[in-house]
C-alpha positions in Angstrom: -17.7 8.6 -4.8 -14.8 6.3 -3.8 -11.5 7.9 -2.9 -8.3 6.4 -1.8 -5.7 9.0 -0.8 -2.1 8.0 -0.2 0.3 10.1 1.8 3.7 9.7 3.5 6.0 9.3 0.5 9.2 11.3 0.0 12.9 11.1 -0.2 14.8 8.9 2.3 18.3 7.6 2.6 19.1 3.9 2.3 18.5 2.3 5.7 15.8 4.8 6.7 12.1 4.4 7.3 8.9 5.8 5.9 5.3 5.2 6.8 2.7 5.4 4.0 -1.0 6.0 4.7 -4.0 5.4 2.6 -7.3 7.0 3.7 -10.4 5.6 2.1 -13.8 7.1 1.7 -17.0 6.2 -0.1 -16.7 2.5 0.7 -17.4 0.3 3.7 -13.7 -0.1 4.4 -14.0 -3.1 6.7 -15.5 -5.1 3.9 -12.5 -4.6 1.6 -9.2 -6.4 1.3 -6.5 -3.8 1.0 -3.1 -3.9 -0.7 -0.1 -1.8 -1.6 1.4 -2.0 -5.1 4.5 -0.2 -6.4 5.7 0.7 -9.9 9.2 1.8 -10.8 10.0 3.6 -14.0 10.0 1.2 -17.0 8.7 -1.7 -14.9 5.4 -3.4 -14.3 3.3 -2.6 -11.3 4.0 -5.2 -8.6 2.1 -6.3 -5.5 4.0 -5.4 -2.3 1.7 -6.4 0.5 -1.9 -7.4 1.2 -4.1 -7.4 4.3 -7.4 -9.2 4.4 -10.6 -8.1 6.2 -9.7 -10.1 9.2 -6.1 -8.9 9.3 -4.1 -11.6 7.6 -1.1 -10.3 5.8 1.2 -11.3 2.9 4.3 -9.8 1.4 6.3 -10.1 -1.7 9.7 -11.7 -0.9 11.8 -8.6 -1.5 10.1 -6.7 1.4 9.5 -9.4 3.9 10.9 -8.6 7.3 11.3 -4.9 6.3 7.8 -3.8 5.5 4.6 -4.1 7.6 1.1 -3.6 6.3 -1.7 -2.8 8.8 -5.2 -1.4 8.9 -7.3 0.7 11.2 -11.0 0.1 10.4 -12.1 2.9 12.7 -10.1 5.4 10.7 -10.7 3.8 7.3 -7.0 3.8 6.8 -4.3 1.2 5.7 -0.6 1.7 6.4 2.6 0.5 5.1 5.6 0.8 7.5 8.8 0.6 5.5 12.0 0.0 7.3 15.6 -0.6 6.2 14.8 1.0 2.8 16.9 0.2 -0.2 17.4 2.2 -3.4 15.5 -0.6 -5.2 12.4 0.3 -3.2 12.2 3.5 -5.2 8.8 3.6 -6.9 5.4 5.1 -7.0 3.3 3.3 -4.3 -0.4 2.7 -4.9 -3.2 1.8 -2.5 -5.7 -0.8 -3.7 -9.1 -1.8 -2.3 -10.9 -4.9 -3.5 -13.9 -7.0 -2.7 -16.1 -9.6 -4.4 -19.8 -9.2 -4.1 -22.3 -11.5 -5.8 -19.6 -12.6 -8.3 -18.6 -9.1 -9.2 -15.2 -7.6 -8.4 -15.1 -4.1 -6.9 -11.6 -2.7 -7.3 -10.4 0.9 -6.5 -7.0 2.6 -6.8 -5.4 5.6 -5.3 -3.4 8.2 -7.2 -0.1 7.1 -5.7 2.7 8.5 -3.6 6.3 8.6 -4.7 9.0 7.0 -2.6 12.6 7.7 -3.5 15.5 6.0 -1.7 19.0 7.5 -2.1 22.1 5.3 -1.7 
């Protein structure tokens, strides 16, 4: 059974920092590209950051130079370090694992962790 369990969310003031973690089980973690998405109330889920199996990263423009995605394959965990938080970063943050194998997509989601940034 595949599980992605996020942690580290909470209430933070604008300008502060939070570090999200996503612990994976039931998959060969090192074979999966990992990503963080977020969804604010009334808005569509948006891609925040991605990290490939060989560590290449990509970010949506609104979080560049503030957020850092990283992975620890030994711990089956992906992280999202969020600095200089803004109220518009308030959202549920979701971990995603994805790989392609023989033309089939394997995609898994966590339950999410809430991040609330006060002004």
